[in-house]
C-alpha positions in Angstrom: 0.0 0.0 0.0 1.3 3.4 -1.0 1.9 5.9 1.8 -0.1 9.1 1.5 1.8 12.2 0.8 0.5 14.9 3.1 1.2 18.7 3.2 0.4 21.5 5.6 0.2 25.0 4.1 0.2 28.0 6.6 -0.6 31.0 4.5 -1.8 34.6 4.2 -2.0 36.7 1.0 1.7 37.3 0.8 3.5 34.2 2.0 2.9 30.5 2.4 4.9 28.0 4.4 4.6 24.5 3.0 5.4 21.6 5.4 5.5 17.9 4.5 4.0 15.7 7.2 6.4 12.8 6.5 9.7 14.4 7.3 10.9 14.7 10.8 12.1 17.3 11.6 9.6 19.0 9.3 11.2 20.9 6.5 9.4 24.2 5.6 9.5 25.7 2.1 8.4 29.3 1.8 6.7 30.7 -1.3 6.1 34.5 -1.5 3.8 36.6 -3.5 5.5 39.0 -6.0 3.1 41.8 -5.0 5.2 43.7 -2.4 4.4 46.8 -0.5 6.8 48.7 -2.8 5.0 47.6 -5.9 1.7 48.5 -4.3 2.8 52.0 -3.6 4.4 52.5 -7.0 1.2 51.3 -8.7 -1.0 53.4 -6.5 0.8 56.6 -7.5 -0.1 55.9 -11.1 -3.8 54.8 -10.5 -5.8 52.9 -8.0 -7.3 50.8 -10.8 -3.9 49.8 -12.0 -2.9 48.9 -8.5 -5.9 46.6 -8.0 -5.4 45.0 -11.4 -1.7 44.4 -10.7 -2.6 42.9 -7.3 -5.1 40.5 -8.8 -2.6 39.3 -11.4 0.1 38.8 -8.8 -2.3 37.0 -6.4 -3.3 34.7 -9.2 0.3 33.9 -10.0 1.0 33.3 -6.2 -2.0 30.8 -6.0 -0.8 29.1 -9.2 2.7 28.6 -7.7 1.0 27.0 -4.7 -1.2 24.8 -6.8 1.9 23.5 -8.7 3.3 22.3 -5.3 0.0 21.0 -3.9 -0.8 18.8 -6.9 2.0 16.4 -5.9 0.3 15.5 -2.6 -2.7 13.3 -1.7 -3.9 15.2 1.4 -3.5 18.9 2.1 -4.5 21.1 5.0 -4.7 24.9 4.4 -4.5 27.0 7.5 -3.8 30.6 8.6 -5.3 33.8 9.9 -6.6 35.4 6.6 -9.1 34.5 3.9 -6.3 33.6 1.5 -6.7 29.9 2.3 -10.4 29.9 1.3 -9.6 31.8 -1.9 -7.0 29.2 -2.8 -9.3 26.3 -1.8 -12.0 27.7 -4.1 -9.6 28.0 -7.0 -8.3 24.4 -6.5 -11.8 23.0 -6.1 -12.8 24.5 -9.5 -9.8 22.8 -11.2 -10.3 19.1 -12.0 -6.5 18.4 -11.5 -7.1 18.6 -7.8 -10.3 16.5 -7.6 -8.5 13.5 -6.1 -6.7 15.5 -3.4 -8.3 15.7 0.0 -8.1 19.4 0.9 -9.1 20.7 4.4 -9.3 24.3 5.4 -8.8 25.4 9.1 -8.9 29.0 10.5 -6.0 29.7 12.9 -4.4 32.7 14.5 -0.9 33.9 13.5 1.7 31.2 14.5 5.4 30.9 14.9 7.2 28.3 12.9 7.3 25.9 15.9 3.5 26.3 16.4 2.9 25.6 12.7 4.9 22.4 12.9 3.0 21.3 16.0 -0.3 22.1 14.3 0.7 20.0 11.3 1.9 17.0 13.4 -1.5 17.0 15.2 -3.5 16.7 12.0 
């Protein structure tokens, strides 16, 4: 019987910490959104519409990067303090590539790396 590949993703709108369940100690990989505060300010000086448009494109690219990593796992838990996890979940749910992956969403507060690892180990 094949062992399930499980992944924990602690995320907000700008960063995501990906933690494989199987590795001890847990190894964390961080993926960051390209939409930085500097880019936001620069876009905002030109126009608010441009800033929102750029933010949407950067957010979509961020979620796509996460999806590329998630598709290699059988079970995924998305957790964190913002609505980003739900936004990502809805995108993944709409894509048939992710239909065989068990994805769970949990609301949590901000956590240190140690707390994130403890959370993942408990799930």
